VEXDREN-2710 file (C-alpha; in Angstrom, 1 decimal):
% VEXDREN-2710
k/r/px/py/pz
1/MET/111.4/136.7/148.4
2/THR/111.0/134.7/151.6
3/GLN/113.9/135.1/154.1
4/PRO/114.8/133.1/157.2
5/ASP/114.8/134.3/160.8
6/LEU/118.2/134.5/162.6
7/ARG/118.1/132.8/166.0
8/PHE/120.7/131.8/168.6
9/VAL/121.3/128.9/171.0
10/ASN/123.8/128.7/173.9
11/CYS/126.2/125.8/173.7
12/LEU/128.7/124.5/176.2
13/ASP/132.5/124.4/175.6
14/ALA/135.6/123.9/177.7
15/THR/135.7/127.6/178.7
16/GLY/132.0/128.2/179.3
17/LEU/129.3/129.2/176.7
18/HIS/129.3/130.2/173.1
19/ARG/126.4/131.2/171.0
20/MET/125.6/129.3/167.8
21/ALA/123.5/131.1/165.2
22/TYR/120.9/129.3/163.1
23/TRP/118.7/130.4/160.3
24/GLU/115.1/129.1/160.5
25/TRP/112.7/128.9/157.7
26/ALA/109.1/128.5/158.9
27/GLY/107.3/125.4/157.7
28/PRO/103.7/125.1/156.6
29/ALA/102.5/124.5/160.2
30/ALA/103.8/124.8/163.7
31/ASP/104.1/121.0/164.0
32/ALA/105.9/120.5/160.6
33/PRO/108.8/118.1/160.7
34/VAL/112.3/119.6/161.0
35/LEU/115.0/119.4/158.4
36/VAL/118.5/120.4/159.6
37/CYS/121.0/121.5/156.9
38/VAL/124.7/121.9/157.9
39/HIS/127.4/123.4/155.7
40/GLY/131.0/122.6/154.9
41/LEU/134.2/123.6/156.6
42/SER/134.5/127.3/155.7
43/ARG/130.9/128.0/154.7
44/GLN/127.7/129.0/156.6
45/GLY/124.0/128.3/156.9
46/ARG/122.9/130.6/154.1
47/ASP/124.5/128.1/151.6
48/PHE/121.1/126.3/151.8
49/ASP/118.8/129.2/150.9
50/ALA/117.7/127.7/147.6
51/LEU/117.1/124.2/149.0
52/ALA/115.4/125.6/152.1
53/ARG/112.9/127.7/150.1
54/VAL/111.7/124.5/148.4
55/MET/111.8/122.3/151.4
56/SER/110.0/124.8/153.7
57/GLN/106.8/123.9/151.8
58/ARG/106.9/120.7/153.9
59/TYR/109.5/121.3/156.6
60/ARG/110.6/123.7/159.3
61/VAL/114.1/124.1/157.9
62/VAL/117.0/125.0/160.2
63/CYS/120.4/125.9/158.9
64/PRO/123.0/126.5/161.6
65/ASP/126.3/128.5/161.3
66/VAL/128.7/126.1/162.9
67/ALA/130.9/127.7/165.7
68/GLY/133.5/130.1/164.3
69/ARG/131.5/130.7/161.1
70/GLY/128.9/133.2/160.0
71/GLN/127.0/134.8/162.8
72/SER/128.1/132.3/165.4
73/ASP/130.7/133.1/168.2
74/TRP/134.4/132.4/167.7
75/LEU/135.7/129.9/170.2
76/ARG/138.1/131.0/172.9
77/GLN/140.1/127.8/172.5
78/PRO/140.7/126.9/168.9
79/GLY/141.1/123.2/169.9
80/GLY/137.3/123.2/170.1
81/TYR/137.0/123.3/166.3
82/GLN/136.5/119.5/166.1
83/ILE/133.7/117.3/164.9
84/PRO/132.8/115.9/168.4
85/ALA/132.4/119.5/169.7
86/TYR/130.2/120.4/166.8
87/VAL/128.0/117.3/167.4
88/SER/127.6/118.5/171.0
89/ASP/126.5/121.9/169.7
90/MET/123.9/120.2/167.4
91/VAL/122.5/118.2/170.3
92/ALA/121.9/121.6/172.1
93/LEU/120.2/122.9/169.0
94/LEU/117.9/119.9/168.7
95/ALA/117.0/120.4/172.4
96/ARG/116.1/124.0/171.6
97/LEU/114.0/123.0/168.7
98/ASP/112.1/120.5/171.0
99/VAL/111.9/117.7/168.5
100/GLU/112.7/114.0/168.9
101/GLN/113.9/113.4/165.4
102/VAL/115.0/115.4/162.4
103/ASP/116.0/114.8/158.8
104/TRP/119.5/115.9/158.0
105/VAL/121.4/117.2/155.0
106/GLY/125.1/117.7/155.5
107/THR/127.6/118.9/153.0
108/SER/131.2/117.8/153.6
109/MET/131.9/118.7/157.3
110/GLY/128.2/119.1/157.8
111/GLY/127.8/115.5/156.7
112/LEU/130.4/114.3/159.2
113/ILE/128.6/116.1/161.9
114/GLY/125.3/114.5/160.8
115/LEU/127.0/111.1/160.9
116/GLY/128.1/111.8/164.5
117/VAL/124.6/112.9/165.5
118/ALA/122.9/109.9/163.7
119/SER/125.2/107.5/165.5
120/LEU/124.2/108.7/169.0
121/ARG/122.2/106.2/170.9
122/GLY/119.7/106.7/173.7
123/ARG/118.1/104.1/175.9
124/GLU/117.0/100.9/174.2
125/GLY/113.7/101.3/172.3
126/GLN/114.2/105.1/171.7
127/PRO/114.5/106.3/168.1
128/GLY/117.7/107.9/166.9
129/LEU/117.9/111.6/166.5
130/VAL/118.1/111.4/162.7
131/ARG/115.3/109.9/160.7
132/ARG/116.8/110.2/157.2
133/LEU/120.3/111.3/156.4
134/VAL/121.8/112.9/153.3
135/LEU/125.6/113.0/153.1
136/ASN/126.7/115.4/150.4
137/ASP/130.1/114.4/149.0
138/VAL/131.5/113.0/152.2
139/GLY/132.0/109.6/153.8
140/PRO/134.1/107.8/156.5
141/ALA/137.2/107.7/154.3
142/ILE/138.6/111.1/153.3
143/ARG/141.6/111.3/151.0
144/PHE/144.6/112.8/152.7
145/GLU/145.5/114.7/149.6
146/ALA/142.2/116.4/149.7
147/LEU/142.8/117.4/153.3
148/GLN/146.1/118.9/152.3
149/ARG/144.5/120.9/149.5
150/ILE/141.9/122.3/151.9
151/GLY/144.6/123.0/154.5
152/ALA/146.5/125.1/152.0
153/TYR/143.9/127.8/151.9
154/ILE/141.7/127.5/155.0
155/GLY/142.3/129.9/157.8
156/LYS/144.2/132.6/155.9
157/THR/143.5/136.2/157.0
158/LEU/142.5/137.8/153.7
159/ARG/141.2/141.2/152.8
160/PHE/139.5/142.4/149.6
161/THR/138.7/145.8/148.2
162/SER/135.2/144.7/147.2
163/LEU/132.7/142.0/147.5
164/ALA/133.2/141.2/143.8
165/GLU/136.9/140.7/144.4
166/GLY/136.3/138.4/147.3
167/ALA/133.7/136.3/145.4
168/ALA/136.2/136.0/142.5
169/TYR/138.8/134.7/144.9
170/LEU/136.4/132.1/146.3
171/ARG/135.7/131.0/142.8
172/THR/139.3/130.2/142.2
173/ILE/139.4/127.7/145.2
174/SER/135.9/126.3/144.6
175/GLU/136.1/124.9/141.1
176/GLY/134.7/121.6/142.4
177/PHE/131.4/123.2/143.1
178/GLY/130.6/122.9/139.4
179/PRO/129.3/125.5/136.9
180/HIS/127.4/128.5/138.3
181/SER/126.2/131.7/136.8
182/ASP/127.8/135.0/138.0
183/GLU/124.5/135.7/139.8
184/GLU/124.4/132.3/141.5
185/TRP/128.0/132.6/142.6
186/LEU/127.5/136.1/144.1
187/ALA/124.4/134.9/146.0
188/LEU/126.5/132.0/147.4
189/SER/129.4/134.2/148.3
190/ALA/127.9/137.4/149.7
191/PRO/126.9/135.9/153.1
192/LEU/130.5/134.7/153.6
193/PHE/131.8/138.3/153.8
194/ARG/131.6/141.3/156.2
195/GLU/132.7/144.8/155.5
196/GLU/135.1/146.3/158.0
197/GLY/136.9/149.6/157.6
198/GLY/136.3/149.7/153.8
199/GLU/137.6/146.2/153.4
200/TRP/135.8/142.9/152.9
201/ARG/136.8/139.9/155.1
202/LEU/135.6/136.3/155.3
203/ARG/133.1/135.6/158.1
204/TYR/135.1/132.9/159.8
205/ASP/137.7/132.5/162.5
206/PRO/141.0/131.9/160.9
207/ALA/141.7/129.4/163.7
208/ILE/139.3/126.9/162.2
209/GLY/142.3/125.9/160.0
210/LEU/144.6/125.1/162.9
211/PRO/143.6/121.4/163.2
212/PHE/144.8/120.8/159.6
213/ALA/148.3/121.6/160.7
214/THR/148.4/118.5/162.9
215/ILE/146.9/116.0/160.4
216/THR/149.3/113.2/159.3
217/PRO/148.5/110.2/157.2
218/GLU/148.5/108.1/160.5
219/PHE/146.1/110.5/162.2
220/ALA/143.8/110.5/159.1
221/ALA/143.8/106.7/159.1
222/ALA/142.8/106.6/162.8
223/GLY/140.0/109.0/162.1
224/GLU/138.8/106.9/159.2
225/ALA/138.5/103.8/161.4
226/ALA/136.4/105.7/163.9
227/LEU/134.1/107.1/161.2
228/TRP/133.6/103.7/159.6
229/ALA/132.8/102.3/163.1
230/ALA/130.1/105.1/163.5
231/TYR/128.8/104.6/160.0
232/ASP/128.4/100.9/160.5
233/THR/126.0/101.5/163.4
234/LEU/123.6/103.6/161.4
235/SER/120.2/102.2/160.5
236/CYS/118.4/105.3/159.2
237/PRO/117.8/105.5/155.4
238/THR/120.9/107.3/154.0
239/LEU/121.6/109.0/150.7
240/VAL/125.1/109.7/149.4
241/ILE/125.5/112.4/146.8
242/ARG/128.9/112.4/145.2
243/GLY/130.4/114.8/142.7
244/ALA/131.8/112.4/140.1
245/ASP/135.1/114.4/140.0
246/SER/135.4/114.7/143.8
247/ASP/138.9/114.5/145.2
248/LEU/137.6/114.0/148.8
249/LEU/135.0/111.2/148.4
250/THR/136.3/108.5/146.1
251/SER/134.1/106.3/144.1
252/GLU/135.4/103.3/146.0
253/THR/134.4/104.7/149.4
254/ALA/131.0/105.8/148.0
255/ARG/130.3/102.3/146.7
256/ALA/131.4/100.8/150.0
257/MET/128.9/103.0/151.7
258/THR/126.1/101.3/149.7
259/GLN/127.2/97.9/151.1
260/ARG/128.0/98.7/154.7
261/GLY/126.0/100.2/157.6
262/PRO/122.7/101.6/156.4
263/GLY/123.3/100.4/152.8
264/ALA/123.1/103.9/151.4
265/ARG/121.6/104.9/148.1
266/LEU/124.2/106.6/145.9
267/VAL/123.7/109.3/143.3
268/GLU/126.7/110.6/141.4
269/LEU/126.7/114.0/139.6
270/PRO/128.8/114.3/136.4
271/GLY/131.0/117.4/135.9
272/ILE/131.1/118.3/139.6
273/GLY/133.8/117.7/142.2
274/HIS/133.8/118.6/145.9
275/ALA/131.1/119.6/146.6
276/PRO/127.7/120.0/144.9
277/THR/126.1/123.2/146.1
278/LEU/122.5/121.9/146.0
279/ILE/121.1/125.1/144.6
280/HIS/120.1/123.8/141.1
281/ASP/116.7/122.3/140.5
282/ASP/118.0/118.9/139.6
283/GLN/120.1/118.6/142.7
284/ILE/117.3/119.9/144.9
285/ALA/115.0/117.3/143.3
286/ILE/117.3/114.5/144.3
287/VAL/117.2/115.6/148.0
288/LYS/113.5/116.3/147.9
289/ASP/112.6/112.9/146.4
290/PHE/114.8/111.0/148.9
291/LEU/113.3/112.8/151.9
292/SER/109.8/112.3/150.6
END
């Protein structure tokens, strides 16, 4: 089965440099368009293996591990685990890829990063960095209760006696991902763990959870206003995928996104919460059809 190449790019932060890893799936030709797929808060780039295998028939597919996750460096200052810093890292990645525009698929946090990248403006007359944007179960308004739920488990230092035990734990906190077979779930979970001294640990810096300790309803409201302001500047074709049972992206916010900014197309998936994994054929087809 086709596998991606692991590559790295140096990114600037407040203390110097850190390396961001990215998984690259070769396209059908050297000049193939680029699709960037960015994962959720505690995940990593291998989440998109199923989607990337299909999309690499047309695209050069690039799936980064956001700083502090997967194969990427952990930051020296945990305060750097913020969306603006991640946007800066992605600009460095796009410079490494030497492309003027990309298509973007972002799940949850990866969608907010994509929103930030898509809202960047160069000189008048220059195209934006994102040609087409897919926001997977995320939007400018994020329910405070959902942030509290995520903050309750993110960043814990956990140890497991086996990969199977670790995967079973992830399943208990990921019910919103929807139904998956045991084989599918293990494939999604295995890249998230590393074996160390006979124990299995999650491949992320526990400090990524620290920003959640400072979130208040007032802070969340200020962030929402900034995100709507960025969303309203977008002009690229945009698709919003929403799990119909999502506790993070409400139906009201999703429908507002169809009427504001780029006037997004909305697809809702029954029986799924936060967030669709985009590994099943029907979900992949939604993304493929939109990008085509």
